[in-house]
C-alpha positions as CSV (number, residue, x, y, z in Angstrom):
1,M,15.4,8.9,-25.3
2,L,15.7,8.1,-22.2
3,A,14.0,12.0,-21.3
4,S,11.5,11.1,-23.2
5,I,10.8,8.2,-22.0
6,K,11.0,9.9,-18.4
7,Q,8.6,12.2,-19.2
8,F,6.1,9.8,-20.8
9,M,5.7,7.8,-17.7
10,E,5.8,11.2,-15.1
11,K,2.4,12.1,-17.4
12,I,0.7,9.3,-17.2
13,S,1.6,8.5,-13.5
14,T,-0.5,10.1,-11.0
15,V,1.2,9.0,-8.2
16,S,4.5,10.7,-8.8
17,I,6.4,13.1,-6.0
18,G,9.5,14.1,-9.1
19,N,10.8,16.5,-7.2
20,H,8.9,18.0,-4.8
21,A,7.8,16.7,-1.4
22,P,4.8,13.9,-1.5
23,T,1.4,15.8,-1.0
24,E,-1.1,14.1,1.6
25,H,-2.7,13.2,-1.7
26,D,0.3,11.7,-2.8
27,L,0.3,9.3,0.7
28,Q,-2.9,8.5,0.9
29,L,-3.2,6.9,-2.7
30,A,0.6,5.0,-2.4
31,T,-0.9,3.8,0.9
32,A,-4.0,2.1,-0.6
33,A,-2.6,1.3,-3.7
34,L,-0.4,-1.2,-1.9
35,L,-3.4,-2.4,0.2
36,V,-4.8,-3.0,-3.0
37,E,-1.9,-4.9,-4.4
38,M,-2.4,-7.3,-1.6
39,M,-5.8,-7.7,-2.3
40,L,-5.0,-8.5,-5.7
41,S,-1.8,-10.8,-4.7
42,D,-3.7,-14.2,-4.4
43,D,-6.0,-13.7,-7.5
44,Q,-8.8,-13.6,-5.1
45,I,-10.8,-10.6,-3.8
46,H,-13.4,-11.0,-0.7
47,A,-15.6,-8.6,1.0
48,A,-13.8,-8.9,3.9
49,E,-10.4,-7.7,2.2
50,Q,-11.9,-4.5,0.7
51,Q,-13.7,-3.8,4.2
52,K,-10.6,-4.0,5.9
53,I,-8.9,-1.9,3.5
54,K,-11.6,0.9,3.7
55,A,-11.1,0.5,7.3
56,A,-7.4,1.1,7.4
57,I,-7.4,4.2,5.0
58,K,-10.2,5.9,6.4
59,A,-8.9,5.6,10.2
60,K,-5.8,6.2,9.0
61,F,-6.2,9.5,7.2
62,Q,-8.9,10.0,8.4
63,L,-11.1,10.1,5.5
64,S,-15.1,10.8,5.1
65,D,-17.0,7.8,3.5
66,A,-17.0,9.5,0.2
67,E,-13.6,9.8,0.5
68,T,-12.7,6.8,1.5
69,Q,-14.7,5.3,-1.9
70,E,-13.3,7.5,-4.7
71,L,-9.9,7.0,-2.7
72,M,-10.1,3.0,-3.2
73,R,-11.1,3.7,-7.0
74,L,-8.2,5.5,-7.7
75,A,-6.1,3.1,-5.8
76,E,-7.3,0.3,-7.7
77,K,-6.8,2.2,-11.1
78,Q,-3.5,2.9,-10.0
79,A,-2.5,-0.8,-8.7
80,K,-4.1,-2.6,-11.7
81,D,-1.4,0.2,-13.8
82,A,1.7,0.3,-11.8
83,T,4.9,-1.8,-13.4
84,D,6.3,-1.9,-9.7
85,F,5.7,-1.2,-6.1
86,Y,8.6,1.5,-6.3
87,Q,6.3,4.2,-7.9
88,F,4.2,3.4,-4.2
89,T,7.0,2.8,-1.7
90,S,8.9,5.6,-2.9
91,I,6.2,8.1,-2.1
92,I,5.6,6.6,1.2
93,N,9.6,6.5,1.9
94,A,9.9,10.5,1.2
95,G,6.4,11.1,3.5
96,F,6.0,9.0,5.9
97,S,8.4,8.5,9.5
98,A,9.6,4.9,10.6
99,E,6.8,4.2,12.8
100,Q,4.2,4.9,9.9
101,K,5.8,2.9,7.4
102,V,5.6,0.2,10.6
103,K,1.7,1.2,10.1
104,V,1.7,0.7,6.7
105,I,3.2,-3.0,7.1
106,E,0.4,-3.3,9.5
107,Y,-2.2,-2.9,7.3
108,L,-0.7,-4.8,5.1
109,W,-0.6,-8.0,7.5
110,Q,-3.9,-7.0,8.2
111,V,-5.4,-7.5,4.7
112,A,-3.7,-10.7,4.2
113,Y,-5.1,-12.4,7.6
114,V,-8.6,-11.1,7.6
115,D,-9.4,-14.2,5.0
116,D,-7.8,-16.5,7.3
117,H,-6.1,-17.9,5.3
118,L,-2.0,-16.6,4.5
119,D,-1.3,-17.3,1.1
120,P,2.3,-17.8,0.4
121,L,2.3,-15.1,-2.1
122,E,0.9,-12.7,0.1
123,E,3.8,-13.3,2.6
124,H,6.1,-12.3,0.7
125,L,4.4,-9.1,-0.8
126,V,4.6,-8.0,2.7
127,R,8.5,-9.0,2.9
128,K,9.4,-7.0,-0.5
129,I,7.2,-4.2,0.7
130,A,8.8,-4.0,3.8
131,D,12.4,-4.4,2.4
132,L,11.5,-1.1,0.0
133,L,9.9,0.6,3.1
134,Y,13.5,0.0,4.9
135,V,11.2,-1.6,7.7
136,S,13.8,-4.1,9.6
137,H,13.2,-7.9,9.7
138,K,12.6,-7.7,13.6
139,D,9.3,-4.9,13.3
140,F,8.1,-7.6,10.1
141,I,8.4,-10.2,12.4
142,A,7.0,-8.7,15.4
143,T,3.7,-6.8,13.3
144,K,3.1,-10.3,11.8
145,L,2.7,-11.9,15.1
146,K,0.6,-9.0,16.2
147,I,-1.6,-9.0,13.4
148,K,-1.7,-13.1,13.3
149,K,-3.2,-13.4,17.1
150,K,-6.0,-11.3,16.8
151,W,-6.8,-14.3,13.9
């Protein structure tokens, strides 16, 4: 029974690394989905948050406008269908260096602060994702202060 559940979950998930190294697309989608999760965390979607996410993923992955738009569409679908963050963080853990993971946390803080208000749910989400990405508390705080200083 567990095997059939596992097969079903692998079939419906487009973000899954299974027994192979994550592809560039997997990493892009996982990163974008976490950023979308941040945007959705306070139940208020601001245009500035969407723009910040688009700018971050476009710069991080050097995508065209059309590629960025398509990635956002897929990430929003993945975020809405997700039951937890592990499906995204496991991909990032398998494919990103420690520095790249800290950069993801920095992007999360940027989305959280873009509306000039840090909701407690947003801060909790960044902490949770930082833990799942094995980002140290020192780096978690340093990125928070770096982004907060800009706003």
